[in-house]
N, C-alpha and C positions, 0 to 999 in steps of 0.2 A: 424623439431622441434628443438628449441634451448634449450637443456636440462640443467636445473639448479640443478637437483638432481634425485635420483632414485624413491623416493616415497613422495607423498603429501597426507595428510589426511584432509578431510572436515567433521566436526561433524555437522550432521543435513542435511536431504534431503528434506527440504522444498524448495520453489522457490529460496531463497537466496543461500542456500547451493548448489543447482544444478548449478546456474549461476557461483558461485565461482569455482566449480569443472570444468566447461567448460573453464574458464580463465586459470586455472592451467594445463589443459590437454595439452596445447601447450608447456609446459616448464618442465614437470616431466614425467619420464618414465612410472610411474603408479600413478594414482589418485584413492584413495579409499574414498567413501562416507559412513560414519558410521551413521546408523539410529536406534534409539531404537524401533521404530514402525515397522510394517510389511506393505509392499506395497500391496494394494488390486489388485486382478486380473482384475477388471474393474475400470473405472474412477468414483469411488464413494468416499464420504467423509471418512477420516480415523482418528483414535484417535489422532494421533500426530499433526493434524492441526485443533485446536478447532474452528477456524474461517472458516473452509472449507465449512460449510453449508450455509454460508452467502454471501451477494452480493459482487461480484468482477468485476472489469473491468480493462483491460490493457490500460493504457494511450498511446497516440500516440507515445510518445518518447520511452516508454518501448517496444511497438510493433516493432518499428524500430530496436532497439538494439537486441531483440530476433531474429529477422529475420537475422541480420548480424551474430550472433553466430550460428544460426541453419537455414540456407537457406531453404525456403519453409515452415517454421513453421506455419505461419499464414494461408496459403492455406490448409495445412494439417489439422489444427484444424477445418476449415470450411468444407472441403471435407469429412473427416473421422468421425467427431463427431457432425457436424451440428452447429458449431459456426458461428457467424456472424461478418462481418466487416461493418463498416459504417462511415460516416462523423460525427465526434464528434460534430461539430457545427450544421450541417443541419439536422441530423437524431435524435437528442436528444433535449428534452425540458429542458432548464436550468433555474432554479429559484434561485435567490439570492437576499438578501436585500428586499424580498417580491415583486420582480418584475421579469418578464420573459425576458430573453435576446432574441434578434432577431435571428432567424435562417438565415443561409446564407451558400453558398457553400464554402468549404475550402479544404485545403490539409491535414487536421488532420484526419487520418484514425485510428480508434481504433478497437480492437478485443474484441468481447463479447462472453463469454463462462463461464461456472461454474468454480470455483476454482479447483475441481478435474480434469476437462478436461484440463485446462491450465497447471496444474502441471503434469498430467499424460503424456501428449505429450512431455513436456520438459524432464521428467525423461527418457522416452524411447529413445528420440533422444540422450541424453547424454550417456546412457548406450550402445548405438550402437558404440560409439567410442572405438577403440581397446584397449586403455590404461586406460579406466575408468571402475571401478567395484563398487559394493555396497555391504555392509554387513548389513542385517536387524537384528533386535533383538539385537542390540549392544549398551549397555549402558556405556558411557564413565564416569569414576569415577574421574579421575584427569589427570594432565599432567605428562609425564616422562621428566626428565631433566638431564643435566650433574651434577656432584657433587656440583659445585659452583652455580647451578641454573641460569647460564648465557645463556644457550641454551636449548630450548625445543627439545627433541629427539623423541617424540612420545606421545602416550596416554596409560593410564591404563584403561582397559575396560573389561566388562563381556559380553561375546557373548553367546546368547541363554541360559542365566542363568547359564553358567558354571563359575568356579572360575576365578578370575581376572587374566588377562594376559596383557603383554606389547606389543603394536603394534608400531614398530619403524617407524619414518618418518623424512624426511629432513625439512618438513614444516607442521604445523598444523593450520587449520583455523576453528575458532569457528563460526558456522552459526546456533546456536541453538535458536535464537530468543530472545525476550525480557526477557525470563526466564534464560538467560545465567548465567553460574557459573563462568565465567572468572574472574570477580573481586575477588571472594572468592579464586579461585585458585592462583591468583597473590599474594594475601596477604599471603597465606600459603608458598609461595616461597620467601617471604621477600620483595616483591614489594609493592608500594603504589597502592591502588585501585583508579580508575579514579573518578573524581568529578562527581556527579549526577546533572543533570538539569531536573526537572520535572514540568509539568503543569498539575495539577489535574483537570480532566474534568468529570469524572464519567459518561462517555458515555455508554448507554445501548441501544441495538436495538433488535427488534423482526423481524424475517424473516419467510416468507412462500413462497412456489412456487405455481404458478397457470398456468392453460392452457392459452395459448396465441392465440387469434383469429386474422385473417388478418385485420379485421376492427378496432382493438384496436388502439387508439391514432392516427387514420388517417394514419396508416402505419409507424409512428415514431418508433424508436427502444428503447426509454426510456424516463424517466423523472428523473431529479436529483434536489432535493430541499435541499439547504444549510440553516440551521436554522438561523433565525433572530428574533428580538423582534416582538411581545411580548412574545412568548412562547419558542422560540429557538429550535423548533422541526425540526428534519431532516427526510427526506424520499427519497427513490429511488426505481425505478422500471426499470429493464433492461431486454431486451430480451436475451435469451440464448438458448442453444441447446434443441431439443425435443419440439419445438413449445411451449415454456414456458416463463413465466415471473418469475423473482425472485424479491421479494418485501421486502424491509427492512424499518423500521421506528423506531424512538426512540428520546430520548432527553438527556439533560445534567443532571448531579448531581442527579441521581435517578428518573428522570422523565421517567418512563418505559411505553412502549406500552403494553396493555393487550394481553394475549395469548388466547383470545376467539374471535370468529368471530365478534360478535356485538361490543365488546369493541375495537377491532383492527380497524374496520371500523370507529368508532367514533373518534379514534385517528387520522386516516388518514384525516378525515374531518377538523381537526384543522390545517392542512398544508395550506400555502397560495395559493394553487391551488387544484382543485378538480379532476384533471386528474387521479391521482393514485386511489383515492377513487372510482371514477366512473367505472374504469376497474375492480377493485377488487370486487366491489359490485355485479357484474354479472359474475364473473369468477369461473371456477371449480378449487377448491383446489387440488393440487397434493401431498402435504406433510403436516405434522403437523407443528405447530409453533415451532420455535427454538429461544432461547434468547442468546445474546452474550454481555458480559460486558467488558469494557476497562477503567481502572481507570485513567491512566495518560499518556500523551506523555512523553517519557523518552529518554534523550540523555546522553550518557556516554562519557565524554570528554577525550578519550584515547589520542587524539592529544596533550593534555597539559601535559602528564606525562613526567617526566625527564628521566626515565629509563624504559626499557621494554626488556624482553628476546628475543634473536634471535630465529628464527624458529617458530614464533607464530604470528597469526593475529586474530582480531575480526572483524566480517563482518555482514552486513545487519542489521536486527532488534536487534541483540546483540550489535551493535554499536549505533543505534538510531532507535526508533520506534515512529510513528506518530499516531495521531487521525485517525482511519481507514476510517472515512466517506469521506475523501478526496481522497482515492484510490491511494495513492502515493507509497505504500510499495514495490510492485513488480517492479515498474519502477525505484525507487531509487536503489534497489538491482542490477538491470541491469546496471545502470550507475556506481555503485561501481565495478561491474565486469570489465567494461571497464577501470576504473582507476587501478584495480589490474593488468590487462593485461599490461598496459603501465608501471607500476612500475616493473613488472617482466622482461620486456624487458631490463630494465636498470641493471638487475642483482639482486642477493639475498641479498647483503650487505645492512644492515640498512633498510630492507624492511618494517618493521612495522612502523617506524617513517615516512618514505616517504608515505606509503599508508594512514596512519591515517591523515596526513596533507592534502593530496589531497581529501580523502573521506570527510573530514570535510567541504571542500569547496562545494562538491556535496550536502551535507546534509543541508547546510545553507539555501538554497532557499526553499526547501519543508518545512523545520522546520519553517522558518519565515512565510510561507503561512499558514500553519496549526495553529501554535500558535497565529499568528497575528489575524487570523479570530476568533479563539476561545476566545481570550481576548476581543472581542467586547461584549461578554456576561459578564456583570459586576459581576455576581456571581462566575465567574472563577477567582481565585486568581492568580496574576502575575503582574510584572512591566509593566506599560504602558508609554513608553517614549513619548516625544512630537512627535518624528518622526513616531512612530507607530500610534499615534492618527491621525496624518496628513494623513498617508497612508490609514488608514481605512476610513477617511472622503472622501478622493479622490476616493477610489474604490467604495464608495457609489454613488458618482456623476457619475462615469463611468458606473455603472449599470443603473442608470436612463437614461443616454444618449444611452446606448446600447439596450434599449428596442425598439428603432427605427433604430439603426445604426448597421448593422451586421458586419461592419468592426471593430467596437469596441468590439463586442462580440468575433470575431475571435482573435483579439489581446489579449483579456483577457484570452481566453481559450488556446491560445498558451503558456501563462505563467503557467496556471493550469496544462497543459500537459507537462510541463518542456521542451518545445521546445525553449522558449525564456526566458531571465532573467526578473525579475520584473521591472528592470530599463527601459525596453522597453516601459512600459506603461506611462512613464514620458517624452517621446520624445516630442518635440514641436508639431509634426503633430498630435499625439494622444491627447495631452493636449488641443489643439485647438478644436478638435472634442468633447472632454468631456465638455469643457466650453460652446460651442455652443449648444450641445445636452441636457445639464442638466439645462439650464436657464429656469426657470418657470415650470420645470417638477415637478410633485408631486408624491411621493412614493405611490404605491398602498396600500390599506388597507389590513389587514389580512383577511383570509377567513371568510365570514359571517356565516360559520357553527361552528365557534369556541365556541360561547356561548351555542348553542344547544347541541354541543358535550359534553361540560363540564357538562351540566345538565344531559345528558344521563349517564355519568360516576358517577354522584354523588350518594352516598349510599341512 
């Protein structure tokens, strides 16, 4: 271990915080993860992860990074908890722009399991490291600094409801998610808060878990529907542990799915494929309905600040959070952990500036994917540059061609899984396939069940 200090603190024990702690563990004698919540004895949803009851999938790139940080992680989730691995392209039905992408064998291997299982295995593996510990029921109130506020020296926190105390550290990392207090803390120390970049989407989705039968979907492991006109509704059904399906469906800007069986089925019937509806219609429910709302994709431009205290970093969703329907959050946190690891190898000096600069590059791609796709919906407010309009037009043509060309489907899903940059889709070889495959192709119409379902929901 190349020690950069005695003690590092990570605030927050969600996936981002656990991955940040893993990167730090190679460089600090002790790493402490501070969590205001309590860790459950079993892999069940916990209060501190409000999205924990909803659909999650680890993208292929994220699965690769987690395996590098924790060798054997993927097989452990499968063997010990019943998670599943599968070919992201061949084992999942992908619907976008109201068309179905062709299946085909690929090297994109994803990991399917519930969020509590994914996080639980990650937390246990992290805490097996001899220099990593966790403090539960620890509520961080503020940063501790030198008298001139130039260096962060730890945090002020209340542990188990006791009076506030100071916990010293050489480095503090905020991984508390999109509700981060870092901007407010910085202003109190005399620093400028980062500029906010928000795209308001008002996403809301309803989730329920069902019994999974071997004959469902002809053996496929899931269906993913990315919203398109006319109704912009999203839906997903993914296999997970315990022979179960987790099913989520919702819409933009207050278009909520009902939380009753008949209404939920009617909502599923308005998606441009009936596969999810037909499985749910005959499946045994295992849980009640749960709703989750996400108001806006939110990016805090820390990389643009002129000054920032030494000994402090902002990480993961506290740095940038995306529309969750694209499933990018855990993978982006894993990639940020790789960046943090590389920055630490270069030493602690000016760490925040270097990390924010490199993390911004990591975030650019998933941000552009999520926001660019959301801005196809004209009800979502935001700037639509000529380049964005062209890209969205081109991706629409690619989808049409990919209904019969699995090579295009693989190329597109490599970008979605953050294995390849979006520019790869504009290569001459891909562009030729798009041009040939989309000539004369007609987009499929939306589900014929839309109007009957609307009438079903009408008062």
